[in-house]
N, CA and C of each residue as an Amber inpcrd file, in Angstrom:
protein
   345
 -38.0950000   9.6730000-135.8680000 -39.1380000   9.0820000-136.1070000
 -40.5850000  10.3220000-135.4630000 -40.3820000  10.1310000-134.5680000
 -40.9980000  10.6030000-133.0940000 -41.4820000  12.2840000-134.1420000
 -40.3580000  13.1150000-133.8230000 -40.1770000  14.6420000-134.2840000
 -41.2330000  14.5070000-135.1530000 -40.9060000  13.8310000-136.2820000
 -41.6900000  13.7040000-137.2800000 -42.9540000  14.5940000-137.4040000
 -43.5270000  12.7780000-136.6910000 -44.8500000  13.5320000-136.1610000
 -45.2080000  14.0420000-135.2110000 -44.5790000  14.6430000-134.2410000
 -44.9420000  15.7540000-133.8220000 -44.9570000  16.7270000-134.4000000
 -44.2450000  17.4140000-135.2630000 -44.1130000  18.5050000-136.0280000
 -45.3340000  18.3710000-137.0450000 -45.9460000  16.7760000-137.5850000
 -47.1640000  17.0500000-138.6520000 -47.9930000  17.4360000-137.7490000
 -48.4950000  16.6000000-135.6630000 -49.1560000  17.3940000-135.1760000
 -49.8870000  18.0070000-135.0960000 -48.2700000  18.8570000-135.3830000
 -48.5160000  20.0650000-134.4070000 -49.4140000  20.8140000-135.7660000
 -48.5350000  20.8520000-137.3320000 -49.1600000  21.7340000-138.5530000
 -50.3890000  20.8810000-138.1500000 -50.8870000  19.9060000-137.9050000
 -52.8060000  19.5900000-137.8430000 -53.1720000  20.4190000-137.4800000
 -52.9600000  20.2090000-136.1680000 -53.2830000  21.6000000-134.8680000
 -53.5190000  23.1170000-135.4310000 -52.4910000  23.8020000-135.6620000
 -53.0250000  25.2190000-136.8260000 -53.9040000  24.2850000-137.6610000
 -53.7340000  24.0110000-138.1290000 -54.9190000  23.5450000-139.8480000
 -56.6730000  23.4520000-138.6400000 -56.1740000  22.9400000-138.0400000
 -57.7350000  23.5170000-137.4130000 -57.9920000  24.5510000-136.8720000
 -57.1770000  24.8690000-135.8230000 -57.5200000  26.2050000-135.2540000
 -57.4710000  27.6790000-136.6240000 -56.2760000  27.0600000-137.8120000
 -56.9940000  28.1050000-139.0050000 -58.7970000  28.0830000-139.2970000
 -58.7500000  26.9790000-139.8330000 -60.0110000  26.7130000-140.0570000
 -61.4160000  26.9580000-138.9120000 -60.9660000  27.2650000-138.0450000
 -62.1610000  27.2870000-137.3420000 -62.1440000  29.1740000-137.2850000
 -59.8960000  29.9240000-136.9460000 -61.0120000  31.2220000-137.3740000
 -61.3030000  31.7890000-138.4090000 -61.1010000  31.1730000-139.0530000
 -61.9800000  31.2570000-140.5230000 -63.4350000  31.3370000-141.3000000
 -63.8770000  30.0690000-140.6700000 -65.4640000  29.8940000-140.2570000
 -65.3730000  30.8030000-140.0600000 -65.3900000  31.4690000-138.9200000
 -64.7390000  32.8140000-137.7840000 -65.7370000  33.9250000-138.3710000
 -65.3870000  33.6070000-139.3100000 -65.5680000  35.8500000-140.3100000
 -66.8540000  34.9490000-141.2240000 -67.6950000  34.1610000-141.3420000
 -68.3450000  33.9030000-142.0990000 -69.6580000  33.9910000-141.5330000
 -70.3640000  35.3110000-141.9880000 -71.6970000  34.9370000-141.1060000
 -73.0550000  35.3070000-141.6160000 -72.9370000  33.8320000-143.1470000
 -74.2370000  33.8410000-143.6490000 -75.0070000  32.9360000-142.6090000
 -75.6980000  33.2340000-142.3470000 -77.1880000  31.9830000-141.3900000
 -77.5950000  30.4410000-142.2620000 -77.5070000  30.8080000-143.4990000
 -78.0320000  29.7190000-144.4240000 -76.7300000  28.7340000-144.4350000
 -75.1500000  29.0050000-144.5820000 -73.7980000  28.1690000-144.3020000
 -73.6850000  27.8670000-142.6380000 -74.2990000  28.2230000-141.7280000
 -73.8900000  27.6690000-140.9360000 -73.8630000  26.0800000-140.1660000
 -74.3690000  25.2140000-140.3230000 -74.6520000  23.7500000-141.2980000
 -73.3330000  23.4620000-141.4410000 -73.0310000  23.6340000-142.8620000
 -71.6140000  23.8320000-143.2100000 -70.7940000  23.8180000-142.2430000
 -70.7250000  24.5730000-142.1190000 -69.6010000  25.1930000-141.0230000
 -69.2820000  24.4210000-140.2000000 -70.5190000  24.0090000-139.4440000
 -69.9420000  23.2010000-138.6290000 -69.8330000  22.0430000-139.0790000
 -69.5240000  21.3870000-140.0930000 -69.4960000  19.9510000-140.7830000
 -67.9640000  20.2440000-141.1520000 -67.6210000  21.6830000-141.5270000
 -66.1500000  21.4290000-141.7530000 -65.3650000  21.8400000-140.8800000
 -65.3610000  22.4750000-139.8000000 -64.7030000  22.4220000-138.3050000
 -64.7030000  20.8590000-137.6820000 -65.9300000  20.6500000-137.8970000
 -66.0060000  18.7930000-136.8640000 -64.8500000  17.8900000-138.0490000
 -64.8110000  18.3530000-139.3930000 -63.9260000  17.0150000-140.1360000
 -62.7510000  17.7600000-139.6670000 -62.1250000  19.0880000-139.6760000
 -60.9330000  20.0350000-139.8620000 -60.1830000  19.3720000-138.5210000
 -60.8790000  19.4210000-137.5900000 -60.4600000  18.7030000-135.7920000
 -60.2570000  17.4900000-135.7940000 -60.8920000  16.6890000-136.7570000
 -60.6180000  14.9160000-136.5680000 -59.6210000  14.7570000-137.3970000
 -59.1900000  15.4880000-138.1910000 -57.7260000  14.8640000-138.9100000
 -56.4760000  14.6770000-137.6270000 -56.5300000  15.4920000-137.3420000
 -55.1330000  15.7710000-135.8410000 -55.5680000  14.7470000-134.4580000
 -57.1620000  15.1290000-134.9210000 -57.3750000  13.8170000-133.2740000
 -56.6990000  12.7120000-134.1510000 -57.4880000  12.3100000-135.3010000
 -57.0750000  10.8320000-135.0100000 -55.8720000  10.6220000-135.5950000
 -54.7260000  11.5370000-136.0680000 -53.5120000  11.3130000-135.7900000
 -52.7600000  10.7720000-135.2850000 -53.1400000  11.9670000-134.1490000
 -52.6460000  11.8820000-132.3570000 -52.9960000  10.3960000-131.9660000
 -54.0910000   9.5630000-132.1450000 -54.5290000   8.4870000-131.7930000
 -53.6630000   7.1390000-132.1570000 -53.7100000   7.8390000-133.3300000
 -53.4320000   6.5250000-134.3190000 -51.8670000   6.3270000-133.6090000
 -51.3070000   7.7670000-134.4800000 -50.0460000   7.5690000-133.0070000
 -49.5570000   7.0350000-131.7090000 -50.5440000   6.6150000-130.7900000
 -50.8090000   6.3360000-129.7100000 -51.5810000   5.0030000-129.8520000
 -51.5910000   3.9430000-130.5220000 -52.2360000   3.5180000-131.1460000
 -51.9570000   2.3100000-130.1340000 -52.7730000   1.1300000-129.4980000
 -52.2320000   0.0480000-129.4370000 -51.7990000  -1.4950000-130.4170000
 -51.5170000  -1.0880000-131.4370000 -51.4280000  -2.4710000-132.3460000
 -50.7710000  -1.5390000-133.5890000 -50.5840000  -2.3400000-134.6640000
 -50.0610000  -1.8420000-136.3760000 -51.4430000  -1.3600000-136.8610000
 -52.6790000  -2.8260000-136.5950000 -54.4330000  -2.4460000-137.4080000
 -54.0190000  -1.5110000-136.1490000 -54.7070000  -0.6320000-134.9600000
 -55.0890000  -0.3450000-134.6940000 -54.3930000   1.5090000-135.0190000
 -53.0320000   1.7310000-135.4920000 -52.3930000   2.7080000-135.8980000
 -53.0450000   3.1060000-137.8960000 -52.8200000   1.9870000-138.5230000
 -53.4970000   1.6800000-140.0610000 -54.9500000   1.5020000-139.8330000
 -55.5890000   1.3720000-139.0650000 -57.0690000   2.3710000-138.8830000
 -57.2160000   3.6980000-138.2960000 -56.7870000   4.0930000-137.1330000
 -57.2070000   5.3310000-137.2450000 -56.3430000   6.2490000-138.0490000
 -55.3800000   6.3310000-139.4680000 -54.7060000   6.5960000-140.5150000
 -55.6190000   6.6260000-141.3100000 -56.2860000   5.3730000-141.6850000
 -57.3670000   5.4250000-142.7750000 -58.1560000   6.8190000-142.5990000
 -58.9650000   7.2360000-140.8240000 -59.8610000   7.6530000-140.8530000
 -59.8460000   9.0320000-141.1000000 -58.1920000   9.7590000-139.9290000
 -57.4450000  10.4100000-140.3100000 -57.6530000  11.1700000-142.7910000
 -57.3750000   9.8630000-143.0710000 -57.3950000  10.4120000-144.1760000
 -58.7630000  10.3570000-144.6170000 -59.7540000   9.3920000-144.2630000
 -61.1730000   9.4880000-144.6470000 -61.5270000  11.6820000-144.5610000
 -61.3840000  11.7800000-143.0410000 -61.9240000  13.2420000-142.7140000
 -61.5030000  14.0880000-143.1360000 -59.9840000  14.2720000-143.8760000
 -59.1520000  15.2240000-144.6180000 -59.9620000  15.3030000-145.8370000
 -60.4790000  14.3810000-146.7530000 -61.4020000  14.3920000-147.8030000
 -62.4840000  14.8620000-147.8820000 -63.1100000  14.3180000-146.4120000
 -64.1780000  15.7140000-146.0420000 -64.1520000  16.6970000-146.0680000
 -63.3760000  17.1600000-145.6290000 -62.7000000  18.6550000-145.0170000
 -62.2100000  19.5150000-146.3270000 -62.0020000  18.7660000-147.7030000
 -61.7030000  19.4290000-148.8610000 -63.2080000  19.5960000-149.5160000
 -63.5690000  19.1500000-149.3930000 -65.4490000  19.1930000-149.7310000
 -65.7730000  19.6020000-149.2440000 -65.9190000  19.9310000-147.9450000
 -67.2080000  20.8010000-147.6800000 -65.7000000  22.7590000-147.4360000
 -65.1380000  22.4430000-147.6960000 -64.3970000  23.3680000-148.1250000
 -64.0990000  23.9260000-149.6230000 -64.4210000  23.1740000-149.9570000
 -64.6790000  23.0760000-151.9780000 -66.2490000  23.8580000-151.7770000
 -66.9500000  23.2920000-151.1410000 -68.1910000  23.4930000-150.8140000
 -68.2790000  25.0530000-150.8770000 -67.6380000  25.5240000-150.3280000
 -67.6190000  27.0480000-148.8390000 -66.7580000  28.0750000-150.8030000
 -66.1650000  27.6780000-151.0380000 -65.1260000  27.9720000-152.2610000
 -66.6920000  28.3940000-153.6780000 -66.9930000  27.9230000-153.6320000
 -68.0600000  27.3270000-154.5110000 -69.5430000  28.5310000-154.3750000
 -69.8630000  28.4270000-152.6210000 -70.9480000  29.0650000-152.4580000
 -70.0110000  30.8760000-152.5580000 -68.8690000  31.4170000-152.5810000
 -68.7700000  32.4790000-153.3650000 -67.3700000  32.8700000-152.3290000
 -66.3500000  31.5560000-151.3070000 -65.3770000  32.1820000-150.4920000
 -64.0190000  32.2010000-151.2340000 -63.7430000  32.9980000-151.6390000
 -62.5930000  32.5910000-152.8760000 -61.6240000  33.2720000-151.8070000
 -61.1250000  34.0230000-151.4340000 -60.2860000  34.2800000-150.3290000
 -59.0320000  33.6280000-150.4140000 -57.9240000  33.8680000-150.7740000
 -56.0860000  33.4810000-150.6170000 -56.6810000  32.8980000-149.1810000
 -57.1620000  33.2340000-148.1690000 -57.0240000  31.7570000-146.7860000
 -57.4400000  31.0080000-146.8200000 -58.7630000  30.3370000-148.0060000
 -59.4930000  29.7010000-148.5720000 -58.2670000  29.0200000-149.6800000
 -58.3130000  28.8230000-150.0420000 -57.2500000  28.6970000-151.2700000
 -56.3620000  27.8390000-150.5500000 -55.2770000  28.3110000-149.2390000
 -54.1530000  27.9720000-148.8410000 -54.9270000  26.7980000-147.7190000
 -55.7060000  26.5680000-146.8630000 -56.0320000  25.4900000-146.2360000
 -56.6090000  23.8730000-147.0070000 -57.6970000  24.7160000-148.8670000
 -57.0210000  23.3230000-149.6340000 -56.5190000  22.9900000-150.3930000
 -55.0950000  24.3900000-149.9860000 -53.2890000  23.4520000-150.4980000
 -52.5650000  22.2200000-149.1630000 -53.2620000  23.1560000-148.2170000
 -52.9750000  22.0880000-146.3230000 -53.3060000  20.8310000-146.9740000
 -55.1140000  21.1660000-146.7830000 -55.8280000  19.8010000-146.6410000
 -55.2370000  18.3510000-147.5140000 -55.3010000  18.9590000-148.7040000
 -54.3220000  18.4720000-150.3680000 -52.9890000  17.7100000-149.6950000
 -52.4450000  18.2630000-149.0390000 -51.0890000  17.4170000-148.8370000
 -51.2880000  17.2190000-147.8410000 -52.4880000  16.7930000-146.4950000
 -52.8970000  16.2730000-145.5580000 -53.2960000  14.7300000-146.3450000
 -53.6670000  15.0510000-147.5370000 -54.1330000  13.9620000-147.8420000
 -53.3840000  12.9200000-148.2810000 -52.1700000  13.1140000-148.9330000
 -50.8320000  12.6940000-150.0940000 -50.4340000  12.2940000-149.2510000
 -49.9800000  13.3670000-147.5730000 -49.3380000  12.6010000-146.2450000
 -49.5590000  11.3990000-145.9710000 -51.1790000  11.2930000-145.5250000
 -51.4110000   9.8440000-145.1080000 -51.5540000   8.9350000-145.9570000
 -52.1300000   8.9880000-147.7100000 -51.9430000   8.2730000-148.2200000
 -51.1850000   7.5080000-148.4770000 -49.0890000   8.3970000-148.3850000
 -48.0200000   7.7980000-148.8060000 -48.0720000   6.7970000-146.9080000
 -48.4420000   7.3730000-145.9910000 -47.9720000   5.9020000-144.6450000
 -49.4590000   5.0950000-144.9600000 -50.1370000   5.0140000-145.2080000
 -51.2250000   3.9790000-145.7610000 -50.3520000   3.1790000-146.7030000
 -49.7680000   3.9610000-147.7890000 -48.6580000   3.0350000-149.0500000
 -47.6050000   2.2920000-148.4970000 -46.9460000   2.5530000-147.2710000
 -45.3930000   2.1540000-146.6950000 -46.1790000   1.3840000-145.5630000
 -46.9880000   2.0920000-145.0090000 -47.9190000   0.6700000-144.2750000
 -47.8830000  -1.4390000-145.2360000 -48.1680000  -1.3970000-146.6020000
 -48.8180000  -2.0110000-147.1160000 -47.9710000  -2.8450000-147.3260000
 -46.8150000  -2.1280000-147.5360000 -45.4230000  -3.0570000-148.3630000
 -44.7420000  -4.1910000-146.9820000
């Protein structure tokens, strides 16, 4: 299980870096606040997952996983907003696919905790 968690942590870190790199290419001044939001929420997914894996209790783990999923949903929202504002690149589409996978993975973890 530890190996799977490390792989997922690394994948989330790579996703955060990809979001930052993608957003650094966007130059419209009007969307600067939106870019800050998406970078914050994207980087928070992995940070909360790491915290969950180092949680002090099952409840602490569960809470951090819930937060990670909320951040993933928020990231999806901001990425979709960028898309609707005209960023229709393949790179953005891949980021949307990746964040959707994180949402499903985190939901699966939550469902497992309920059993």
